[in-house]
N, CA, C, O and the ligand as a Tripos MOL2 file, in Angstrom:
@<TRIPOS>MOLECULE
protein
  297   295    75     0     0
PROTEIN
NO_CHARGES

@<TRIPOS>ATOM
      1 N          -5.8600  -41.8870   35.4470 N.3       1 MET1
      2 CA         -5.9820  -40.7480   34.5230 C.3       1 MET1
      3 C          -4.8550  -39.7650   34.7870 C.2       1 MET1
      4 O          -4.3040  -39.1910   33.8470 O.2       1 MET1
      5 N          -4.5050  -39.5630   36.0470 N.am      2 SER2
      6 CA         -3.4870  -38.5680   36.3610 C.3       2 SER2
      7 C          -2.1130  -39.0390   35.9070 C.2       2 SER2
      8 O          -1.3270  -38.2440   35.3900 O.2       2 SER2
      9 N          -1.8160  -40.3130   36.0920 N.am      3 ASP3
     10 CA         -0.4990  -40.8160   35.7460 C.3       3 ASP3
     11 C          -0.2290  -40.7310   34.2530 C.2       3 ASP3
     12 O           0.7770  -40.1570   33.8360 O.2       3 ASP3
     13 N          -1.1150  -41.2960   33.4440 N.am      4 SER4
     14 CA         -0.8870  -41.3270   32.0080 C.3       4 SER4
     15 C          -0.9620  -39.9270   31.4080 C.2       4 SER4
     16 O          -0.2990  -39.6490   30.4090 O.2       4 SER4
     17 N          -1.7520  -39.0520   32.0010 N.am      5 ALA5
     18 CA         -1.8920  -37.7070   31.4640 C.3       5 ALA5
     19 C          -0.6120  -36.9150   31.6570 C.2       5 ALA5
     20 O          -0.2530  -36.1060   30.8010 O.2       5 ALA5
     21 N           0.0740  -37.1310   32.7500 N.am      6 SER6
     22 CA          1.2740  -36.3690   33.0350 C.3       6 SER6
     23 C           2.5280  -37.0830   32.5520 C.2       6 SER6
     24 O           3.6380  -36.5870   32.7470 O.2       6 SER6
     25 N           2.3640  -38.2290   31.9310 N.am      7 ASN7
     26 CA          3.5180  -39.0000   31.4860 C.3       7 ASN7
     27 C           3.4380  -39.2520   29.9780 C.2       7 ASN7
     28 O           2.7560  -40.1800   29.5440 O.2       7 ASN7
     29 N           4.1310  -38.4320   29.1710 N.am      8 PRO8
     30 CA          4.0450  -38.5600   27.7150 C.3       8 PRO8
     31 C           4.5430  -39.9130   27.2260 C.2       8 PRO8
     32 O           4.0440  -40.4360   26.2290 O.2       8 PRO8
     33 N           5.5010  -40.4700   27.9050 N.am      9 ASP9
     34 CA          6.0100  -41.7810   27.4950 C.3       9 ASP9
     35 C           4.9220  -42.8390   27.5880 C.2       9 ASP9
     36 O           4.8080  -43.7000   26.7170 O.2       9 ASP9
     37 N           4.1340  -42.7720   28.6340 N.am     10 LYS10
     38 CA          3.0500  -43.7300   28.7950 C.3      10 LYS10
     39 C           2.0150  -43.5580   27.7020 C.2      10 LYS10
     40 O           1.4100  -44.5260   27.2420 O.2      10 LYS10
     41 N           1.8160  -42.2920   27.2840 N.am     11 LYS11
     42 CA          0.8300  -42.0310   26.2330 C.3      11 LYS11
     43 C           1.2250  -42.7350   24.9380 C.2      11 LYS11
     44 O           0.3960  -43.3930   24.3100 O.2      11 LYS11
     45 N           2.4850  -42.5990   24.5380 N.am     12 SER12
     46 CA          2.9110  -43.2380   23.3000 C.3      12 SER12
     47 C           2.8200  -44.7470   23.4290 C.2      12 SER12
     48 O           2.5330  -45.4380   22.4520 O.2      12 SER12
     49 N           3.0580  -45.2600   24.6150 N.am     13 ALA13
     50 CA          2.8980  -46.6900   24.8380 C.3      13 ALA13
     51 C           1.4400  -47.0750   24.6740 C.2      13 ALA13
     52 O           1.1300  -48.1470   24.1550 O.2      13 ALA13
     53 N           0.5440  -46.2030   25.1150 N.am     14 ASP14
     54 CA         -0.8860  -46.4640   24.9700 C.3      14 ASP14
     55 C          -1.2580  -46.5870   23.4980 C.2      14 ASP14
     56 O          -2.0400  -47.4600   23.1200 O.2      14 ASP14
     57 N          -0.7010  -45.7210   22.6790 N.am     15 ILE15
     58 CA         -1.0390  -45.7370   21.2540 C.3      15 ILE15
     59 C          -0.6620  -47.0810   20.6440 C.2      15 ILE15
     60 O          -1.3850  -47.6220   19.8070 O.2      15 ILE15
     61 N           0.4720  -47.6080   21.0730 N.am     16 VAL16
     62 CA          0.8820  -48.9180   20.5740 C.3      16 VAL16
     63 C          -0.1200  -49.9730   21.0070 C.2      16 VAL16
     64 O          -0.4010  -50.9160   20.2690 O.2      16 VAL16
     65 N          -0.6540  -49.8090   22.2060 N.am     17 MET17
     66 CA         -1.5630  -50.8140   22.7450 C.3      17 MET17
     67 C          -2.9960  -50.6440   22.2480 C.2      17 MET17
     68 O          -3.8490  -51.5040   22.4690 O.2      17 MET17
     69 N          -3.2430  -49.5400   21.5830 N.am     18 LEU18
     70 CA         -4.6250  -49.2720   21.1680 C.3      18 LEU18
     71 C          -5.1120  -50.2990   20.1570 C.2      18 LEU18
     72 O          -6.2920  -50.6500   20.1370 O.2      18 LEU18
     73 N          -4.2000  -50.7770   19.3180 N.am     19 GLY19
     74 CA         -4.6140  -51.7750   18.3530 C.3      19 GLY19
     75 C          -5.4380  -51.1670   17.2340 C.2      19 GLY19
     76 O          -5.2270  -50.0230   16.8340 O.2      19 GLY19
     77 N          -6.3720  -51.9470   16.7430 N.am     20 ARG20
     78 CA         -7.1330  -51.5040   15.5790 C.3      20 ARG20
     79 C          -8.6140  -51.3420   15.9110 C.2      20 ARG20
     80 O          -9.1720  -52.0030   16.7860 O.2      20 ARG20
     81 N          -9.2040  -50.4380   15.1700 N.am     21 CYS21
     82 CA        -10.6210  -50.1490   15.3300 C.3      21 CYS21
     83 C         -11.4380  -51.3920   14.9970 C.2      21 CYS21
     84 O         -11.2750  -51.9550   13.9150 O.2      21 CYS21
     85 N         -12.3080  -51.8320   15.8940 N.am     22 PRO22
     86 CA        -13.1210  -53.0260   15.6260 C.3      22 PRO22
     87 C         -14.1510  -52.8010   14.5230 C.2      22 PRO22
     88 O         -14.6950  -53.7570   13.9700 O.2      22 PRO22
     89 N         -14.4140  -51.5430   14.2060 N.am     23 MET23
     90 CA        -15.4160  -51.2470   13.1860 C.3      23 MET23
     91 C         -14.8210  -51.2920   11.7860 C.2      23 MET23
     92 O         -15.3880  -51.9290   10.8980 O.2      23 MET23
     93 N         -13.6860  -50.6250   11.5720 N.am     24 CYS24
     94 CA        -13.1540  -50.4970   10.2170 C.3      24 CYS24
     95 C         -11.7250  -50.9920   10.1130 C.2      24 CYS24
     96 O         -11.1330  -50.9560    9.0350 O.2      24 CYS24
     97 N         -11.1620  -51.4550   11.2260 N.am     25 LYS25
     98 CA         -9.8250  -52.0500   11.2390 C.3      25 LYS25
     99 C          -8.7240  -51.0310   11.0000 C.2      25 LYS25
    100 O          -7.5710  -51.4000   10.7780 O.2      25 LYS25
    101 N          -9.0680  -49.7630   11.0450 N.am     26 LYS26
    102 CA         -8.0130  -48.7550   10.9980 C.3      26 LYS26
    103 C          -7.3610  -48.6670   12.3700 C.2      26 LYS26
    104 O          -7.8430  -49.2420   13.3460 O.2      26 LYS26
    105 N          -6.2580  -47.9340   12.4200 N.am     27 ARG27
    106 CA         -5.5840  -47.8040   13.7090 C.3      27 ARG27
    107 C          -6.4340  -46.9650   14.6550 C.2      27 ARG27
    108 O          -6.9100  -45.8900   14.2910 O.2      27 ARG27
    109 N          -6.6130  -47.4540   15.8400 N.am     28 ALA28
    110 CA         -7.4200  -46.7300   16.8170 C.3      28 ALA28
    111 C          -6.6730  -45.5090   17.3320 C.2      28 ALA28
    112 O          -5.4440  -45.4530   17.2830 O.2      28 ALA28
    113 N          -7.4080  -44.5570   17.8130 N.am     29 THR29
    114 CA         -6.8040  -43.3600   18.3830 C.3      29 THR29
    115 C          -7.0590  -43.3160   19.8800 C.2      29 THR29
    116 O          -7.9880  -43.9360   20.3960 O.2      29 THR29
    117 N          -6.2150  -42.5720   20.5520 N.am     30 LEU30
    118 CA         -6.3220  -42.4940   22.0030 C.3      30 LEU30
    119 C          -7.6620  -41.9080   22.4180 C.2      30 LEU30
    120 O          -8.2720  -42.3440   23.3950 O.2      30 LEU30
    121 N          -8.1140  -40.9060   21.6570 N.am     31 GLU31
    122 CA         -9.3460  -40.2070   22.0360 C.3      31 GLU31
    123 C         -10.5640  -41.1050   21.9430 C.2      31 GLU31
    124 O         -11.4650  -41.0500   22.7800 O.2      31 GLU31
    125 N         -10.5740  -41.9350   20.9070 N.am     32 TYR32
    126 CA        -11.8010  -42.6910   20.6410 C.3      32 TYR32
    127 C         -11.6040  -44.1840   20.7860 C.2      32 TYR32
    128 O         -12.4360  -44.9710   20.3350 O.2      32 TYR32
    129 N         -10.4930  -44.5830   21.4200 N.am     33 ARG33
    130 CA        -10.2380  -46.0090   21.5570 C.3      33 ARG33
    131 C         -11.4320  -46.7180   22.1710 C.2      33 ARG33
    132 O         -12.1410  -46.1170   22.9780 O.2      33 ARG33
    133 N         -11.6720  -47.9290   21.8320 N.am     34 PRO34
    134 CA        -10.8430  -48.7100   20.9020 C.3      34 PRO34
    135 C         -11.1380  -48.4080   19.4430 C.2      34 PRO34
    136 O         -10.7970  -49.2010   18.5660 O.2      34 PRO34
    137 N         -11.7620  -47.2810   19.1740 N.am     35 PHE35
    138 CA        -12.1220  -46.9710   17.7980 C.3      35 PHE35
    139 C         -11.1450  -45.9720   17.1970 C.2      35 PHE35
    140 O         -10.3170  -45.3990   17.9060 O.2      35 PHE35
    141 N         -11.2450  -45.7650   15.8790 N.am     36 CYS36
    142 CA        -10.3080  -44.8840   15.1980 C.3      36 CYS36
    143 C         -10.8590  -43.4680   15.1790 C.2      36 CYS36
    144 O         -10.1000  -42.5160   15.0050 O.2      36 CYS36
    145 N         -12.1480  -43.3140   15.3530 N.am     37 SER37
    146 CA        -12.7340  -41.9850   15.2230 C.3      37 SER37
    147 C         -14.0850  -41.9570   15.9270 C.2      37 SER37
    148 O         -14.6210  -42.9960   16.3130 O.2      37 SER37
    149 N         -14.6190  -40.7660   16.0870 N.am     38 LYS38
    150 CA        -15.9300  -40.6310   16.7070 C.3      38 LYS38
    151 C         -16.9840  -41.3440   15.8730 C.2      38 LYS38
    152 O         -17.9480  -41.9020   16.3970 O.2      38 LYS38
    153 N         -16.7740  -41.3100   14.5500 N.am     39 ARG39
    154 CA        -17.7400  -41.9320   13.6610 C.3      39 ARG39
    155 C         -17.8790  -43.4170   13.9890 C.2      39 ARG39
    156 O         -18.9890  -43.9350   14.1160 O.2      39 ARG39
    157 N         -16.7450  -44.0880   14.1250 N.am     40 CYS40
    158 CA        -16.7960  -45.5180   14.4030 C.3      40 CYS40
    159 C         -17.3320  -45.7730   15.8110 C.2      40 CYS40
    160 O         -18.0580  -46.7410   16.0400 O.2      40 CYS40
    161 N         -16.9740  -44.9080   16.7410 N.am     41 ALA41
    162 CA        -17.5020  -45.0630   18.0960 C.3      41 ALA41
    163 C         -19.0180  -44.9100   18.0660 C.2      41 ALA41
    164 O         -19.7410  -45.6580   18.7230 O.2      41 ALA41
    165 N         -19.4880  -43.9330   17.2970 N.am     42 ASP42
    166 CA        -20.9360  -43.7260   17.1860 C.3      42 ASP42
    167 C         -21.5980  -44.9050   16.4960 C.2      42 ASP42
    168 O         -22.6850  -45.3380   16.8790 O.2      42 ASP42
    169 N         -20.9210  -45.4210   15.4650 N.am     43 LEU43
    170 CA        -21.4870  -46.5590   14.7520 C.3      43 LEU43
    171 C         -21.6550  -47.7410   15.6910 C.2      43 LEU43
    172 O         -22.6730  -48.4320   15.6700 O.2      43 LEU43
    173 N         -20.6320  -47.9610   16.5190 N.am     44 ASP44
    174 CA        -20.7230  -49.0870   17.4390 C.3      44 ASP44
    175 C         -21.8300  -48.8490   18.4500 C.2      44 ASP44
    176 O         -22.5910  -49.7560   18.7900 O.2      44 ASP44
    177 N         -21.9040  -47.6210   18.9200 N.am     45 LEU45
    178 CA        -22.9500  -47.2850   19.8870 C.3      45 LEU45
    179 C         -24.3160  -47.4850   19.2510 C.2      45 LEU45
    180 O         -25.2300  -48.0330   19.8680 O.2      45 LEU45
    181 N         -24.4420  -47.0350   18.0110 N.am     46 ALA46
    182 CA        -25.7140  -47.1910   17.3060 C.3      46 ALA46
    183 C         -26.0450  -48.6580   17.1200 C.2      46 ALA46
    184 O         -27.2080  -49.0590   17.1570 O.2      46 ALA46
    185 N         -24.9990  -49.4570   16.9180 N.am     47 LYS47
    186 CA        -25.2250  -50.8830   16.7480 C.3      47 LYS47
    187 C         -25.8100  -51.4720   18.0220 C.2      47 LYS47
    188 O         -26.7550  -52.2600   17.9860 O.2      47 LYS47
    189 N         -25.2330  -51.0750   19.1390 N.am     48 TRP48
    190 CA        -25.7320  -51.5970   20.4210 C.3      48 TRP48
    191 C         -27.1430  -51.0740   20.6920 C.2      48 TRP48
    192 O         -28.0410  -51.8270   21.0670 O.2      48 TRP48
    193 N         -27.3090  -49.7950   20.4960 N.am     49 ILE49
    194 CA        -28.6360  -49.2180   20.7320 C.3      49 ILE49
    195 C         -29.6230  -49.7730   19.7200 C.2      49 ILE49
    196 O         -30.7690  -50.0820   20.0470 O.2      49 ILE49
    197 N         -29.1490  -49.8930   18.4700 N.am     50 GLY50
    198 CA        -30.0240  -50.3890   17.4180 C.3      50 GLY50
    199 C         -30.5520  -51.7660   17.7300 C.2      50 GLY50
    200 O         -31.6980  -52.0810   17.4110 O.2      50 GLY50
    201 N         -29.7250  -52.5980   18.3570 N.am     51 GLY51
    202 CA        -30.1530  -53.9530   18.6620 C.3      51 GLY51
    203 C         -31.2420  -53.9930   19.6960 C.2      51 GLY51
    204 O         -32.1190  -54.8550   19.6400 O.2      51 GLY51
    205 N         -31.2070  -53.0730   20.6470 N.am     52 SER52
    206 CA        -32.1280  -53.1810   21.7710 C.3      52 SER52
    207 C         -33.1160  -52.0190   21.8480 C.2      52 SER52
    208 O         -34.1450  -52.1100   22.5170 O.2      52 SER52
    209 N         -32.7890  -50.9210   21.1510 N.am     53 TYR53
    210 CA        -33.6480  -49.7460   21.3160 C.3      53 TYR53
    211 C         -34.2840  -49.2630   20.0070 C.2      53 TYR53
    212 O         -35.4900  -49.0260   19.9360 O.2      53 TYR53
    213 N         -33.4460  -49.1250   18.9750 N.am     54 ALA54
    214 CA        -33.8750  -48.4040   17.7680 C.3      54 ALA54
    215 C         -35.1560  -48.9930   17.1890 C.2      54 ALA54
    216 O         -36.0790  -48.2510   16.8550 O.2      54 ALA54
    217 N         -35.2210  -50.3100   17.0680 N.am     55 ILE55
    218 CA        -36.3930  -50.9160   16.4420 C.3      55 ILE55
    219 C         -37.6180  -50.8310   17.3570 C.2      55 ILE55
    220 O         -38.6850  -50.4210   16.9020 O.2      55 ILE55
    221 N         -37.4930  -51.2050   18.6290 N.am     56 PRO56
    222 CA        -38.6520  -51.0790   19.5190 C.3      56 PRO56
    223 C         -38.9880  -49.6320   19.8530 C.2      56 PRO56
    224 O         -40.0590  -49.3550   20.3930 O.2      56 PRO56
    225 N         -38.0880  -48.7100   19.5390 N.am     57 ALA57
    226 CA        -38.3080  -47.3140   19.9190 C.3      57 ALA57
    227 C         -39.6100  -46.8000   19.3220 C.2      57 ALA57
    228 O         -40.3320  -46.0390   19.9660 O.2      57 ALA57
    229 N         -39.9180  -47.2150   18.0830 N.am     58 GLU58
    230 CA        -41.1540  -46.7480   17.4620 C.3      58 GLU58
    231 C         -42.3680  -47.2430   18.2460 C.2      58 GLU58
    232 O         -43.3260  -46.5050   18.4760 O.2      58 GLU58
    233 N         -42.3020  -48.5080   18.6470 N.am     59 GLU59
    234 CA        -43.4080  -49.0390   19.4320 C.3      59 GLU59
    235 C         -43.5260  -48.3120   20.7610 C.2      59 GLU59
    236 O         -44.6190  -48.0270   21.2510 O.2      59 GLU59
    237 N         -42.3550  -48.0230   21.3270 N.am     60 ALA60
    238 CA        -42.3570  -47.3180   22.6040 C.3      60 ALA60
    239 C         -43.0010  -45.9520   22.4410 C.2      60 ALA60
    240 O         -43.7430  -45.4970   23.3120 O.2      60 ALA60
    241 N         -42.7140  -45.2940   21.3120 N.am     61 ASP61
    242 CA        -43.3110  -43.9910   21.0580 C.3      61 ASP61
    243 C         -44.8230  -44.1100   20.9180 C.2      61 ASP61
    244 O         -45.5770  -43.2890   21.4390 O.2      61 ASP61
    245 N         -45.2480  -45.1390   20.2120 N.am     62 ILE62
    246 CA        -46.6790  -45.3440   20.0230 C.3      62 ILE62
    247 C         -47.3530  -45.5890   21.3800 C.2      62 ILE62
    248 O         -48.4320  -45.0700   21.6650 O.2      62 ILE62
    249 N         -46.6800  -46.3930   22.2000 N.am     63 THR63
    250 CA        -47.2290  -46.6660   23.5210 C.3      63 THR63
    251 C         -47.3680  -45.3710   24.3170 C.2      63 THR63
    252 O         -48.3610  -45.1450   25.0080 O.2      63 THR63
    253 N         -46.3400  -44.5280   24.1970 N.am     64 GLU64
    254 CA        -46.4110  -43.2640   24.9160 C.3      64 GLU64
    255 C         -47.5680  -42.4170   24.3970 C.2      64 GLU64
    256 O         -48.3050  -41.7960   25.1630 O.2      64 GLU64
    257 N         -47.7030  -42.4120   23.0750 N.am     65 LEU65
    258 CA        -48.7920  -41.6300   22.4850 C.3      65 LEU65
    259 C         -50.1390  -42.2020   22.9070 C.2      65 LEU65
    260 O         -51.0890  -41.4640   23.1690 O.2      65 LEU65
    261 N         -50.2050  -43.5440   22.9700 N.am     66 ASP66
    262 CA        -51.4510  -44.1810   23.3810 C.3      66 ASP66
    263 C         -51.8680  -43.6980   24.7630 C.2      66 ASP66
    264 O         -53.0440  -43.4570   25.0380 O.2      66 ASP66
    265 N         -50.8600  -43.5660   25.6200 N.am     67 VAL67
    266 CA        -51.1580  -43.1030   26.9720 C.3      67 VAL67
    267 C         -51.6470  -41.6600   26.9390 C.2      67 VAL67
    268 O         -52.5150  -41.2550   27.7130 O.2      67 VAL67
    269 N         -51.0520  -40.8840   26.0010 N.am     68 MET68
    270 CA        -51.3800  -39.4690   25.9670 C.3      68 MET68
    271 C         -52.6200  -39.1790   25.1270 C.2      68 MET68
    272 O         -53.3210  -38.1930   25.3550 O.2      68 MET68
    273 N         -52.8830  -40.0590   24.1450 N.am     69 ASP69
    274 CA        -53.9630  -39.7820   23.2120 C.3      69 ASP69
    275 C         -55.3170  -39.5760   23.8860 C.2      69 ASP69
    276 O         -55.9980  -38.6010   23.5690 O.2      69 ASP69
    277 N         -55.7350  -40.4430   24.7950 N.am     70 PRO70
    278 CA        -57.0420  -40.2640   25.4430 C.3      70 PRO70
    279 C         -57.1630  -38.8940   26.0810 C.2      70 PRO70
    280 O         -58.2340  -38.2880   26.0630 O.2      70 PRO70
    281 N         -56.0880  -38.4130   26.6340 N.am     71 THR71
    282 CA        -56.1130  -37.0880   27.2460 C.3      71 THR71
    283 C         -56.3390  -36.0270   26.1900 C.2      71 THR71
    284 O         -57.0680  -35.0560   26.3950 O.2      71 THR71
    285 N         -55.6750  -36.2450   25.0230 N.am     72 LEU72
    286 CA        -55.7760  -35.2420   23.9670 C.3      72 LEU72
    287 C         -57.1580  -35.2830   23.3090 C.2      72 LEU72
    288 O         -57.6980  -34.2550   22.9020 O.2      72 LEU72
    289 N         -57.7050  -36.4720   23.2160 N.am     73 GLU73
    290 CA        -58.9850  -36.6170   22.5040 C.3      73 GLU73
    291 C         -60.1480  -36.0740   23.3400 C.2      73 GLU73
    292 O         -61.1590  -35.6190   22.8040 O.2      73 GLU73
    293 N         -59.9860  -36.1300   24.6070 N.am     74 ARG74
    294 CA        -61.0690  -35.6490   25.4630 C.3      74 ARG74
    295 C         -61.1860  -34.1400   25.4880 C.2      74 ARG74
    296 O         -62.0580  -33.6000   26.1690 O.2      74 ARG74
    297 ZN        -12.8240  -47.0960   12.6260 Zn       75 ZN75
@<TRIPOS>BOND
     1     1     2 1
     2     2     3 1
     3     3     4 2
     4     3     5 am
     5     5     6 1
     6     6     7 1
     7     7     8 2
     8     7     9 am
     9     9    10 1
    10    10    11 1
    11    11    12 2
    12    11    13 am
    13    13    14 1
    14    14    15 1
    15    15    16 2
    16    15    17 am
    17    17    18 1
    18    18    19 1
    19    19    20 2
    20    19    21 am
    21    21    22 1
    22    22    23 1
    23    23    24 2
    24    23    25 am
    25    25    26 1
    26    26    27 1
    27    27    28 2
    28    27    29 am
    29    29    30 1
    30    30    31 1
    31    31    32 2
    32    31    33 am
    33    33    34 1
    34    34    35 1
    35    35    36 2
    36    35    37 am
    37    37    38 1
    38    38    39 1
    39    39    40 2
    40    39    41 am
    41    41    42 1
    42    42    43 1
    43    43    44 2
    44    43    45 am
    45    45    46 1
    46    46    47 1
    47    47    48 2
    48    47    49 am
    49    49    50 1
    50    50    51 1
    51    51    52 2
    52    51    53 am
    53    53    54 1
    54    54    55 1
    55    55    56 2
    56    55    57 am
    57    57    58 1
    58    58    59 1
    59    59    60 2
    60    59    61 am
    61    61    62 1
    62    62    63 1
    63    63    64 2
    64    63    65 am
    65    65    66 1
    66    66    67 1
    67    67    68 2
    68    67    69 am
    69    69    70 1
    70    70    71 1
    71    71    72 2
    72    71    73 am
    73    73    74 1
    74    74    75 1
    75    75    76 2
    76    75    77 am
    77    77    78 1
    78    78    79 1
    79    79    80 2
    80    79    81 am
    81    81    82 1
    82    82    83 1
    83    83    84 2
    84    83    85 am
    85    85    86 1
    86    86    87 1
    87    87    88 2
    88    87    89 am
    89    89    90 1
    90    90    91 1
    91    91    92 2
    92    91    93 am
    93    93    94 1
    94    94    95 1
    95    95    96 2
    96    95    97 am
    97    97    98 1
    98    98    99 1
    99    99   100 2
   100    99   101 am
   101   101   102 1
   102   102   103 1
   103   103   104 2
   104   103   105 am
   105   105   106 1
   106   106   107 1
   107   107   108 2
   108   107   109 am
   109   109   110 1
   110   110   111 1
   111   111   112 2
   112   111   113 am
   113   113   114 1
   114   114   115 1
   115   115   116 2
   116   115   117 am
   117   117   118 1
   118   118   119 1
   119   119   120 2
   120   119   121 am
   121   121   122 1
   122   122   123 1
   123   123   124 2
   124   123   125 am
   125   125   126 1
   126   126   127 1
   127   127   128 2
   128   127   129 am
   129   129   130 1
   130   130   131 1
   131   131   132 2
   132   131   133 am
   133   133   134 1
   134   134   135 1
   135   135   136 2
   136   135   137 am
   137   137   138 1
   138   138   139 1
   139   139   140 2
   140   139   141 am
   141   141   142 1
   142   142   143 1
   143   143   144 2
   144   143   145 am
   145   145   146 1
   146   146   147 1
   147   147   148 2
   148   147   149 am
   149   149   150 1
   150   150   151 1
   151   151   152 2
   152   151   153 am
   153   153   154 1
   154   154   155 1
   155   155   156 2
   156   155   157 am
   157   157   158 1
   158   158   159 1
   159   159   160 2
   160   159   161 am
   161   161   162 1
   162   162   163 1
   163   163   164 2
   164   163   165 am
   165   165   166 1
   166   166   167 1
   167   167   168 2
   168   167   169 am
   169   169   170 1
   170   170   171 1
   171   171   172 2
   172   171   173 am
   173   173   174 1
   174   174   175 1
   175   175   176 2
   176   175   177 am
   177   177   178 1
   178   178   179 1
   179   179   180 2
   180   179   181 am
   181   181   182 1
   182   182   183 1
   183   183   184 2
   184   183   185 am
   185   185   186 1
   186   186   187 1
   187   187   188 2
   188   187   189 am
   189   189   190 1
   190   190   191 1
   191   191   192 2
   192   191   193 am
   193   193   194 1
   194   194   195 1
   195   195   196 2
   196   195   197 am
   197   197   198 1
   198   198   199 1
   199   199   200 2
   200   199   201 am
   201   201   202 1
   202   202   203 1
   203   203   204 2
   204   203   205 am
   205   205   206 1
   206   206   207 1
   207   207   208 2
   208   207   209 am
   209   209   210 1
   210   210   211 1
   211   211   212 2
   212   211   213 am
   213   213   214 1
   214   214   215 1
   215   215   216 2
   216   215   217 am
   217   217   218 1
   218   218   219 1
   219   219   220 2
   220   219   221 am
   221   221   222 1
   222   222   223 1
   223   223   224 2
   224   223   225 am
   225   225   226 1
   226   226   227 1
   227   227   228 2
   228   227   229 am
   229   229   230 1
   230   230   231 1
   231   231   232 2
   232   231   233 am
   233   233   234 1
   234   234   235 1
   235   235   236 2
   236   235   237 am
   237   237   238 1
   238   238   239 1
   239   239   240 2
   240   239   241 am
   241   241   242 1
   242   242   243 1
   243   243   244 2
   244   243   245 am
   245   245   246 1
   246   246   247 1
   247   247   248 2
   248   247   249 am
   249   249   250 1
   250   250   251 1
   251   251   252 2
   252   251   253 am
   253   253   254 1
   254   254   255 1
   255   255   256 2
   256   255   257 am
   257   257   258 1
   258   258   259 1
   259   259   260 2
   260   259   261 am
   261   261   262 1
   262   262   263 1
   263   263   264 2
   264   263   265 am
   265   265   266 1
   266   266   267 1
   267   267   268 2
   268   267   269 am
   269   269   270 1
   270   270   271 1
   271   271   272 2
   272   271   273 am
   273   273   274 1
   274   274   275 1
   275   275   276 2
   276   275   277 am
   277   277   278 1
   278   278   279 1
   279   279   280 2
   280   279   281 am
   281   281   282 1
   282   282   283 1
   283   283   284 2
   284   283   285 am
   285   285   286 1
   286   286   287 1
   287   287   288 2
   288   287   289 am
   289   289   290 1
   290   290   291 1
   291   291   292 2
   292   291   293 am
   293   293   294 1
   294   294   295 1
   295   295   296 2
@<TRIPOS>SUBSTRUCTURE
     1 MET1         2 RESIDUE 1 A MET
     2 SER2         6 RESIDUE 1 A SER
     3 ASP3        10 RESIDUE 1 A ASP
     4 SER4        14 RESIDUE 1 A SER
     5 ALA5        18 RESIDUE 1 A ALA
     6 SER6        22 RESIDUE 1 A SER
     7 ASN7        26 RESIDUE 1 A ASN
     8 PRO8        30 RESIDUE 1 A PRO
     9 ASP9        34 RESIDUE 1 A ASP
    10 LYS10       38 RESIDUE 1 A LYS
    11 LYS11       42 RESIDUE 1 A LYS
    12 SER12       46 RESIDUE 1 A SER
    13 ALA13       50 RESIDUE 1 A ALA
    14 ASP14       54 RESIDUE 1 A ASP
    15 ILE15       58 RESIDUE 1 A ILE
    16 VAL16       62 RESIDUE 1 A VAL
    17 MET17       66 RESIDUE 1 A MET
    18 LEU18       70 RESIDUE 1 A LEU
    19 GLY19       74 RESIDUE 1 A GLY
    20 ARG20       78 RESIDUE 1 A ARG
    21 CYS21       82 RESIDUE 1 A CYS
    22 PRO22       86 RESIDUE 1 A PRO
    23 MET23       90 RESIDUE 1 A MET
    24 CYS24       94 RESIDUE 1 A CYS
    25 LYS25       98 RESIDUE 1 A LYS
    26 LYS26      102 RESIDUE 1 A LYS
    27 ARG27      106 RESIDUE 1 A ARG
    28 ALA28      110 RESIDUE 1 A ALA
    29 THR29      114 RESIDUE 1 A THR
    30 LEU30      118 RESIDUE 1 A LEU
    31 GLU31      122 RESIDUE 1 A GLU
    32 TYR32      126 RESIDUE 1 A TYR
    33 ARG33      130 RESIDUE 1 A ARG
    34 PRO34      134 RESIDUE 1 A PRO
    35 PHE35      138 RESIDUE 1 A PHE
    36 CYS36      142 RESIDUE 1 A CYS
    37 SER37      146 RESIDUE 1 A SER
    38 LYS38      150 RESIDUE 1 A LYS
    39 ARG39      154 RESIDUE 1 A ARG
    40 CYS40      158 RESIDUE 1 A CYS
    41 ALA41      162 RESIDUE 1 A ALA
    42 ASP42      166 RESIDUE 1 A ASP
    43 LEU43      170 RESIDUE 1 A LEU
    44 ASP44      174 RESIDUE 1 A ASP
    45 LEU45      178 RESIDUE 1 A LEU
    46 ALA46      182 RESIDUE 1 A ALA
    47 LYS47      186 RESIDUE 1 A LYS
    48 TRP48      190 RESIDUE 1 A TRP
    49 ILE49      194 RESIDUE 1 A ILE
    50 GLY50      198 RESIDUE 1 A GLY
    51 GLY51      202 RESIDUE 1 A GLY
    52 SER52      206 RESIDUE 1 A SER
    53 TYR53      210 RESIDUE 1 A TYR
    54 ALA54      214 RESIDUE 1 A ALA
    55 ILE55      218 RESIDUE 1 A ILE
    56 PRO56      222 RESIDUE 1 A PRO
    57 ALA57      226 RESIDUE 1 A ALA
    58 GLU58      230 RESIDUE 1 A GLU
    59 GLU59      234 RESIDUE 1 A GLU
    60 ALA60      238 RESIDUE 1 A ALA
    61 ASP61      242 RESIDUE 1 A ASP
    62 ILE62      246 RESIDUE 1 A ILE
    63 THR63      250 RESIDUE 1 A THR
    64 GLU64      254 RESIDUE 1 A GLU
    65 LEU65      258 RESIDUE 1 A LEU
    66 ASP66      262 RESIDUE 1 A ASP
    67 VAL67      266 RESIDUE 1 A VAL
    68 MET68      270 RESIDUE 1 A MET
    69 ASP69      274 RESIDUE 1 A ASP
    70 PRO70      278 RESIDUE 1 A PRO
    71 THR71      282 RESIDUE 1 A THR
    72 LEU72      286 RESIDUE 1 A LEU
    73 GLU73      290 RESIDUE 1 A GLU
    74 ARG74      294 RESIDUE 1 A ARG
    75 ZN75       297 GROUP 0 **** ****
């Protein structure tokens, strides 16, 4: 982090190496690489979370409520 941050030449080389955003195929940016923007980074993150969390999340919430419900009903 220290080397590339203090070396502007390395930064421009990084931009060349960034390639393209895997989400929309636009040119990736240094800030959000390998994505082109925060939006695409978020989309990818959502994709990963969506695969393993988003769908079961509702069930997980219900399970949590189930644990809490008896306490509330009493
Ligand atoms: Zn993109």
